[in-house]
C-alpha positions in Angstrom: 0.0 0.0 0.0 0.7 3.5 0.2 3.6 5.8 -0.4 3.9 5.8 -4.1 0.6 7.6 -4.1 2.3 10.6 -2.5 4.4 11.3 -5.6 1.4 12.3 -7.7 2.6 10.3 -10.7 0.3 8.0 -12.6 2.3 4.9 -11.9 1.0 1.4 -11.2 0.9 0.2 -7.6 -1.0 -2.7 -6.0 -3.0 -0.3 -4.0 -4.0 2.0 -6.9 -3.2 0.0 -10.1 -4.5 2.8 -12.3 -2.2 5.4 -10.8 -2.8 8.9 -9.4 -3.1 12.4 -10.7 -3.3 16.0 -9.5 -6.7 17.3 -8.6 -7.5 20.1 -11.0 -11.3 20.5 -10.8 -13.3 21.0 -7.6 -16.9 21.7 -6.6 -17.9 23.9 -3.7 -20.8 22.6 -1.7 -21.4 25.9 0.2 -20.0 29.4 0.6 -18.0 29.6 -2.7 -17.0 33.1 -1.7 -15.0 31.7 1.1 -13.1 29.2 -1.1 -10.3 30.3 -3.4 -9.1 27.8 -5.9 -5.9 28.5 -7.8 -5.5 25.6 -10.3 -2.4 27.1 -11.9 -0.7 27.0 -8.5 -2.3 23.7 -7.4 -3.7 25.5 -4.3 -7.0 25.7 -2.5 -7.6 28.2 0.4 -10.6 28.0 2.6 -11.5 30.9 4.9 -13.6 31.0 8.1 -14.6 34.4 9.6 -17.4 34.8 12.0 -17.6 38.5 11.2 -19.0 37.7 7.8 -22.6 36.6 7.2 -23.5 33.5 9.2 -20.9 30.8 9.9 -18.6 31.8 7.0 -16.8 28.5 6.4 -16.7 26.6 3.2 -16.4 23.0 1.9 -14.9 21.9 -1.4 -14.9 18.4 -2.8 -13.7 16.4 -5.8 -16.0 16.2 -8.8 -15.6 12.4 -9.0 -16.0 9.6 -6.4 -13.3 7.1 -5.9 -13.5 3.3 -5.7 -12.0 1.1 -3.0 -8.3 0.6 -3.9 -7.8 4.4 -4.0 -5.2 6.6 -2.4 -5.6 10.4 -1.9 -3.1 12.9 -0.5 -2.6 16.7 0.1 -0.2 19.0 1.7 -2.0 21.1 4.3 -1.1 24.2 6.4 -3.5 24.8 9.3 -4.8 28.3 10.0 -2.6 30.5 12.1 -3.4 31.9 15.6 -5.8 30.7 18.2 -8.0 28.3 16.3 -9.9 26.9 19.3 -13.4 25.7 18.3 -12.6 25.2 14.6 -12.5 21.9 12.7 -10.5 21.7 9.5 -10.2 18.4 7.7 -9.4 16.2 4.7 -11.7 13.2 4.3 -13.3 10.7 1.9 -17.1 10.3 2.1 -19.9 8.7 0.2 -23.2 10.5 -0.2 -23.4 12.4 3.1 -27.1 12.8 3.5 -27.4 9.1 3.5 -27.7 7.5 6.9 -25.6 4.6 5.7 -22.6 6.7 4.5 -19.1 5.5 4.5 -16.2 7.9 5.5 -12.5 8.0 6.2 -11.1 11.1 8.0 -8.3 13.3 9.0 -9.8 15.8 11.5 -7.8 18.7 12.9 -9.2 19.9 16.2 -8.6 23.6 16.7 -7.6 23.5 20.3 -4.5 21.4 19.7 -2.5 22.0 16.5 0.1 19.5 17.5 -2.3 16.5 17.0 -4.6 15.1 14.4 -7.6 12.7 14.8 -8.3 9.8 12.4 -11.6 7.9 12.2 -13.6 5.9 9.8 -17.4 5.3 9.4 -19.2 2.3 8.0 -22.9 2.5 7.0 -23.3 5.7 9.1 -21.5 4.3 12.2 -18.3 5.8 13.5 -16.8 5.6 17.0 -13.4 4.6 15.8 -11.6 7.8 16.6 -7.9 7.9 17.5 -5.8 11.0 18.4 -2.2 11.1 17.1 0.4 13.6 18.4 2.3 15.4 15.7 6.0 16.4 16.0 5.2 19.9 14.7 2.6 22.7 14.9 0.4 22.0 11.9 0.1 25.8 11.2 3.8 26.4 11.0 4.3 25.0 7.5 2.8 22.6 4.9 2.8 18.9 5.8 1.7 15.9 3.8 -1.3 13.8 4.7 -2.3 10.7 2.8 -5.1 8.1 3.0 -4.9 4.7 1.3 -7.9 2.4 1.3 -8.8 -0.9 -0.3 -10.9 -4.0 0.5 -8.5 -5.2 3.1 -7.0 -2.2 4.9 -7.0 1.5 5.5 -3.7 3.5 6.1 -3.2 7.0 7.3 0.2 8.7 6.7 1.7 12.0 7.8 4.8 13.2 6.0 5.2 9.7 4.7 5.2 8.0 8.1 2.4 5.5 8.8 0.5 6.7 11.8 -2.4 4.2 11.7 -3.4 1.0 9.9 -6.7 -0.8 10.2 -7.2 -4.2 8.7 -10.5 -5.7 7.8 -11.7 -8.4 10.1 -13.9 -11.2 8.9 -17.6 -10.5 9.5 -17.1 -6.9 10.4 -18.5 -4.0 8.2 -16.1 -2.1 6.0 -16.2 1.1 4.0 -17.0 -0.1 0.4 -18.9 2.7 -1.2 -17.4 5.1 -3.8 -16.3 8.3 -2.0 -15.7 12.0 -2.8 -12.6 13.7 -1.4 -13.8 16.6 0.8 -12.2 19.4 2.9 -13.8 22.1 5.0 -13.3 24.6 7.8 -16.1 25.3 10.2 -17.0 26.2 13.8 -17.5 22.9 15.7 -17.4 24.4 19.2 -21.0 23.3 19.9 -20.2 19.6 19.6 -19.9 17.8 22.9 -20.1 21.1 24.8 -16.8 22.3 23.3 -14.8 19.3 24.4 -14.1 18.1 20.9 -12.5 21.2 19.3 -12.6 23.7 22.2 -14.6 26.9 22.5 -14.4 29.3 19.6 -13.0 32.8 20.5 -12.3 34.2 17.0 -9.6 36.6 18.2 -7.4 35.8 15.2 -10.1 35.7 12.5 -10.1 35.4 9.5 -8.7 31.9 9.6 -7.3 30.4 6.4 -6.6 26.7 5.9 -4.5 26.0 2.8 -4.3 22.9 0.7 -1.9 22.2 -2.2 -0.6 19.4 -4.4 -3.9 17.4 -3.9 -3.5 14.0 -5.4 -6.4 11.6 -6.4 -6.8 8.4 -8.4 -7.0 8.6 -12.1 -10.4 8.8 -13.9 -10.1 5.1 -14.7 -10.5 4.3 -11.0 -13.4 6.6 -10.2 -17.1 7.2 -10.8 -18.3 10.3 -12.6 -20.4 12.8 -10.7 -24.1 12.2 -10.7 -26.2 14.9 -12.3 -28.2 15.5 -9.2 -26.6 14.9 -5.8 -28.6 14.6 -2.6 -25.8 15.1 -0.1 -25.3 18.9 -0.2 -25.5 20.6 3.2 -24.9 17.5 5.3 -21.9 16.2 7.1 -19.5 19.0 8.1 -21.8 21.8 6.9 -23.0 24.0 9.8 -26.6 23.0 10.4 -27.8 26.6 10.7 -26.1 27.7 7.5 -28.9 28.8 5.1 -26.6 28.3 2.1 -25.6 24.8 3.1 -28.4 23.1 1.2 -27.6 24.6 -2.1 -24.7 22.8 -3.7 -22.7 25.3 -5.7 -21.2 23.0 -8.2 -18.5 25.3 -9.6 -15.3 24.2 -11.3 -12.1 26.2 -10.6 -13.7 28.5 -8.0 -11.6 31.6 -7.8 -13.1 34.0 -5.3 -9.9 36.0 -4.8 -11.4 38.2 -2.2 -12.4 35.5 0.1 -11.4 36.1 3.7 -10.3 39.7 3.1 -11.9 42.7 4.7 
């Protein structure tokens, strides 16, 4: 499994026999004005600022779903400053409105930028969280995060180092549905009375989480986007966000003013 996917080259590997490629097209599920996509630079910047209308986060996703046997990766720089209360992430997920969704996560919890949480969900059930200490502050620089997933195992890597491996056990449920690659930034301070991500203070807003060199499986190992999706506004979208239910399916979003006063 694993690390050849981090190169971004379309080379054969047992875990992703059809190779990988750079993600060049995205869709924005909500708040396109808070997501700046720069395809020429291979960068995506997502802004959260409570001073803007509502909970001004954003979520982008791939325009294709990927099959088991896939590997995805991105280099990420967490927002600077006091990010308590925020969640920023990189994760694979099937149709999110469905109660039987499958999902595989990297979750960054704003109150501790020297740790990352991994988890996976099967048919809507999670509860497999693990917290992993990081040997760096995730906001100091870009670091590489990769997920490899097939019918037998899931691996999570940080800067090329394996931090977790889960192997399928006979008779136990396993994530098998095609999944989109997602990323978002949002205020999660209401979850578990603030114990999960901390309480949001916002003293250093606006907060910008940056993604670059995002790598996904080639089109041969994916499923084309359905014409009408039923998952917009679920999952990590803030529940009280009036724009969350309208999937803004926009390629190459370039809201260059996002996050600026």
